[in-house]
N, C-alpha and C positions, 0 to 999 in steps of 0.2 A: 613574412608571414608572422602573425601574432601567435604567440605560444598557446599550446593546447589548454583546455580547462583542467583545473586541479582542485583538489579539496582545500578547504580553508580560505579565508580571504587572501587573494593573491594580488600583489602589487607588481606591475609591470609599467615601466617607462615605456615609451614607443619602442618597439622591437624590430629586430630584423633577423635574417637567417644566421647571422653571427652572434646573436644574443641581445639581451635588453640594452637599451641606450637611455641616457639620461641627458637631457639638454642642459647646457650650462648658460647662465645668463650672459648677455653680452657684456664684454669687458671694457666698452668704451667708458671714459670717466664721466662723472656726473657731480653736478653742483646744484644744490637746492636753490631755486630762484625765490624771490621774495613773494611772487604770487603763488608759486608752489600749489600744494594741495588745498590751500585756503580757498582757492578760486575754482577748484574742480577739474583743473587741467594741470598736466605736467609738463616741464621742459623735456625735450627729447633725450633718450639715452639709449645708446646702442641699438640703433636701426640700421646700422651700416652693413659691412660685409657679412653675409649670411654664412660663409664657409668657415667662420671662426667661432661658432656657437656650440659645437657639440663636444661632449665629453662621453665617450663610449666605455661603459664599464667593462666590456670584454677587450678593451685595449685595441680595438679595431676602429679606424676612423672611417666615416662614410660621408661623402659629399652631400650637400643639401639636394633633395630630390627635385625641386622645382624653384627656380629663382624668379619666376614670373611675378609681377606685382599683383596679378589676380589669379585666384585658384580656379581651376575647371572642376565643377561639381559632378561631372560624369566619372571622375576617378573615385571609385567607390570603396577603396581601401585606405587604411592608414598609411601615412608616409613612414619612412624608416626613421625621420627625425623632423622636429619643429624647431623653429627659431625662438619663440617666445611663450611656449606653453609646455607643460608636462602632460603626458597622456597615460592613463593606466586603464586596465581592464580588471574588474573585480568580480568574484563569483561567491555566493554564500557557500559556507562549509558543508551544507547537506546537498543531497542530490539535486542538481539544477535542471529544470525542464529547459527545453529550447527557448531562447529568448530571455532566461532568467538572469543573465549577467548585466552589469552596469558599466558604463564608461564614465571615468573621472577625468575631467580636464582642469588643470591648474593653471591659471594666468601667472606667467613667470617673467616679469620685468621688475625684479625687486629693488633696483636702484632708481626706478622711476615710479614707484609704487603702483606698478601695473598700468601706467598711463596707455590708452588705447591708440597706439599708432597703427597705420594701415597694415604693416606687416604682422602685427599681432592678430588684427581681426582676419587677415588672410588665413593664418594658421587656425584660428579658432573655428571659422566657418568650414575649413576643409575637415578638420577633426570631427565636427558636429556632424556634418553630412556623411562622413565615413561610418560613425557609429549608426546613423539612421539607417544605412544599407546593411549593417552587420546583423545577421539573424541570431547571433548569441546575445545580443544586447537588447535589453527591453526598457532602459530608462538611462539618462545621461545627467550627470551633476557637474556644474561648473562652479569653481571657487577660485580664490586668490590667495593671499597670505593673511596671517592673523592681523597684520597692520592695515592692509588695504585689499579689498576685493578689486576696485579699479578706481584710482583717484581722479578719473576724468579723461577726456580725449587729450591728445598731444598737442599742446599749444605751440610747439616749435614747428610742426608740420602745418598747423592752420594759420599761423601768423603770416607766413609767406604766400598765401593765397590771394587771388583777385577774384572779382565777382564772375567774370567771364569763364574762368577756369573751373570754379566750384560748381556754377550752373551748368556748364557743358558736361562736366563728368558726373553730374548729379551727386554731389558729394554726400556721403553716408548712406545712400540707398542701398549699397550692398550689405549694410549691417543688418537689414531686415531679413536677410537670408536665414538667419537663426530661427526666425518665426515660422519658416517654410517646412520644418521638420515634422515628421508625422509622430515621433516618439516624444514623451514628456521630458522636459528639461527642468531640473531643480537648480535654483541658484542659492548657493550656501554663502552668505555675505558677512564676512567679518570686517571690521574696520571701515575705512572710507569707501563708500559708493556714492561718488560725486559726479555730477554732470553725466558724461557718457557712461560712467560706471552704474548710476542709478538707472539710466536708460537701458543699459545692457540686462540689468537684473529683471527689469519690467518686461523684456522680451521673452523671459523664461516663463514657464508655466506655473511654477510655485516658487516663492521666496522664502527661505528660512534665514532669520537674521541671528548673528552671534550678539551676545550681550553688549559688545562694545561697538556695534555697527552704527554708522551715521550716513544718512541719506540727504542729498541736496541737489538742486538744480541752480548752480550758482553762475550760469552763463551770463546773466544780466550784469555782473560785476566786470565782465570784459567787454561790454558793449554789443553783445549779440544776445540771442535767445537759444534755447534747446533746439537742436537740429536733428535728433534721432528717436523722437518720440515723446520727449519730455512734456511738451504741451498737449499731447493727445493721449498717451497711455496713462499719465499721472492723473487726469481729471476723471477717467474711467475707474481708477483704483481708489481714489480718496475724495472725489467730489470737487466741484468747481472752486468753492471758497478756499479750502486748504490748498489746492493745487495752485490757485492764482497767488496765494500768499508765497508759497515756496518759489515759484517762478519769478515773481516780481521782486522779492526781498533778497533771495539767494540764501535764506536761512536754512541751516541743517536741523534735521529732526533725529532724535534718538531712535534706537531699536524699538523701545516700548511705545514711542510715540507713533512710529511707523506701523506697529501692530494695531494699536488703538485706532488709527486712521484707516486701517484696511489694506495698506501696502503690503504687509508681510503676513504670512500665516501663523508663524510661531517665533518666539525669541528663546534661544538656547544658549547655554554657557559657551562661550568662545572656544574653550579648550576642546570641547566635544562636538562642536557644530558639524564638522566634515563627517564624522563617524555617524552622526544622527541622521544627515542628509542621505548617507550611503544606505542606512537601514531603511529609510523611507523608500529609496530607489529600488532596493531589493523587494520591498513589499509590493510596489507597483509592477516590477518586473515578473513577478510570479503569477500575476493575473493573465487572463487571455489577452495576448498582444493585439489582436483584431478590436476587441471590446474597448481596450485602453485607447487606441488610436481614434476610434469613433467617438468615444467620450471626450477626448481632447478637441476634435473637430467640433462637436456639437457645442460644447461650452465656449469655444472661440467664436462660433458663428453668432452666439447670443449678442455679441457686442457690435454685430454689423447689420442686423436685421431687426424687424419689428417683433413684437411678441408672437403675434399670430404666425408669422413665418417661422420664427424659431421653433415653436411647439410643432409645426408640420414637419420641420427638418429633423427635430429629435425623434418624432414617430417613425419617420422613414429609416432612421439609423437604427431604431429599435427593432423595427420589422426585419431589416435586412440581416441583422445578426441571427435571426432564426434559420438562415441558410448555412450557418457555420457548425463544424464539428464541436467547437469549444462551447456553443449554447447547449447542444445536446449532453456534453460531458459535464458542464457546470450544473445543469438542473438534475442530471442523474445522480451525481455526487451529493447534492443536497437531500435528495429523497433517500438516498442510500447511506446517509450520515458518514460520509467519508470526504477527504480532502480531494478536490478536483485535480486532475492531471491534464493541463492544457497544452495543446500542441500548436496554437496559433493557426489553425486552419478553420 
């Protein structure tokens, strides 16, 4: 069970009945390969024995809850521990309405610059889905380290694959589960967001870039192309010509270039990036949860349908909100010149 809400911003690693727990990075040795983060993919580091990854702050050791290579998303609660991510719940210091909290997920494979192995993505998807089912949480932030958000997919895993295997298992299809959540996700990107790291950021609803962030789709340097949205989401964000340049050359763009192109919404000093993302998350979480979810759905529909169909969908969402208590509360508060108290009903 996650600890109860308290005043002031609260930092919890994934918790259990025995107290908070902090995942320790896998201890397997790692040596940087010449291809390294330059190509947006990283050699494998510490994807092995999952029972060696935990450091419990309460000095109580817990076994990993599920060693299955694929998570079951009907498990609606956070696990006691995760292998490759750190999980926190945060709440603002003032009185928090239901749904006013924030889920913070930190990718944690430091020796591999957060290379996206299957085990990491399993952890990430499970935690995101758990926060999506948590009524105390209104928004999610995904971040990495100061040096790397995620330096690409894991080349050691991919290099061993053959066509028949990747085709039959529909490789990378499970990554899109991140986009199936109803609550907004903010990507707070510092350092490298290369290959799969850039694609993960684009799966989120808002991208905030640290001043040292670098974005690229360098898969062409490895004799392949992006496989998790790099040719599809990138063109929708920055247009055909710039997307084609990035995909065909593998060149990186800076945080400022990414903002100028429309890939990210803001560039923030790297040292305060996560805290600014959390503040934005709190601002979103204090709104009506129903309205926020419908707004996200309506904006995302715009990429899939014609303008006329999109406008019709938007009107129907707008009309539907008049059946909610939050609409009555929001408009009454406006007329009475007070702050609304939304209950997500």
